[in-house]
C-alpha positions as CSV (number, residue, x, y, z in Angstrom):
1,M,3.3,29.7,33.0
2,S,1.5,26.8,31.3
3,A,-1.7,29.0,31.0
4,S,0.2,31.6,29.0
5,L,1.7,28.8,26.8
6,A,-1.8,27.4,26.2
7,I,-3.1,30.9,25.2
8,T,-0.3,31.4,22.8
9,H,-1.3,28.1,21.1
10,L,-5.0,29.0,21.0
11,V,-4.5,32.4,19.5
12,P,-3.7,31.0,16.0
13,L,-6.7,28.7,16.3
14,A,-9.0,31.6,17.1
15,E,-7.7,33.5,14.0
16,E,-8.5,30.5,11.8
17,F,-12.1,30.4,13.2
18,D,-14.6,31.2,10.5
19,K,-17.0,33.8,11.9
20,N,-19.5,33.1,9.0
21,K,-19.8,29.4,9.9
22,V,-22.9,28.5,11.8
23,T,-22.6,25.7,14.4
24,P,-25.3,24.2,16.7
25,G,-23.3,25.0,19.8
26,V,-24.5,24.4,23.4
27,L,-28.1,25.4,22.7
28,G,-28.3,22.7,19.9
29,F,-26.9,20.1,22.2
30,I,-29.4,21.0,25.0
31,V,-32.3,20.9,22.6
32,F,-31.2,17.5,21.3
33,A,-30.7,16.1,24.8
34,V,-34.1,17.3,25.9
35,M,-35.7,15.7,22.8
36,A,-33.8,12.4,23.5
37,L,-35.0,12.4,27.1
38,A,-38.6,13.1,25.9
39,V,-38.5,10.2,23.4
40,W,-37.1,7.9,26.1
41,A,-39.8,8.9,28.5
42,L,-42.5,8.4,25.9
43,M,-41.2,4.9,25.0
44,K,-41.0,3.9,28.6
45,S,-44.6,5.1,29.1
46,M,-45.8,3.3,25.9
47,N,-44.1,0.1,27.0
48,R,-45.9,0.3,30.4
49,H,-49.3,1.0,28.8
50,M,-48.9,-1.8,26.2
51,G,-48.1,-4.2,29.1
52,R,-51.5,-3.4,30.6
53,V,-53.4,-4.1,27.5
54,D,-55.5,-7.3,27.8
55,F,-57.8,-8.4,25.1
56,P,-59.7,-11.7,24.5
57,E,-58.1,-13.8,21.9
58,A,-60.2,-15.8,19.4
59,E,-60.2,-19.5,20.0
60,D,-58.1,-21.5,17.5
61,P,-60.5,-23.5,15.3
62,Q,-58.1,-26.5,15.3
63,N,-58.2,-26.8,19.1
64,R,-62.0,-27.0,19.1
65,S,-63.8,-30.3,19.6
66,G,-65.1,-31.9,16.4
67,D,-68.7,-30.8,16.7
68,G,-68.8,-29.0,13.3
69,T,-69.3,-25.5,14.6
70,E,-65.9,-24.2,13.5
71,A,-67.4,-21.8,10.9
72,S,-69.5,-19.9,13.4
73,A,-66.4,-18.6,15.3
74,A,-65.5,-16.0,12.7
75,P,-67.7,-13.0,11.8
76,G,-70.0,-13.8,8.8
77,G,-69.9,-17.5,9.5
78,G,-66.3,-17.8,8.7
79,K,-66.9,-18.2,4.9
80,K,-65.2,-15.8,2.5
81,K,-67.2,-14.5,-0.3
82,N,-65.4,-13.9,-3.6
83,G,-66.7,-11.3,-5.9
């Protein structure tokens, strides 16, 4: 009995449905969900790869001993040329 009652309430809603209105529907949700999973997988992979990156860091000139060779640490002798 409750099924027939539900159908009688849904019939007026079906008549109000605009057949010219375009909605994303189930296919739109599936495409969005697949794209979200792909982005999540790519971010997880990128995080793992960035964790494996190891590069030598330049030595801080202030931590060097005072032997006067601070300028040779940077390319070009460490001196900026203006002009």
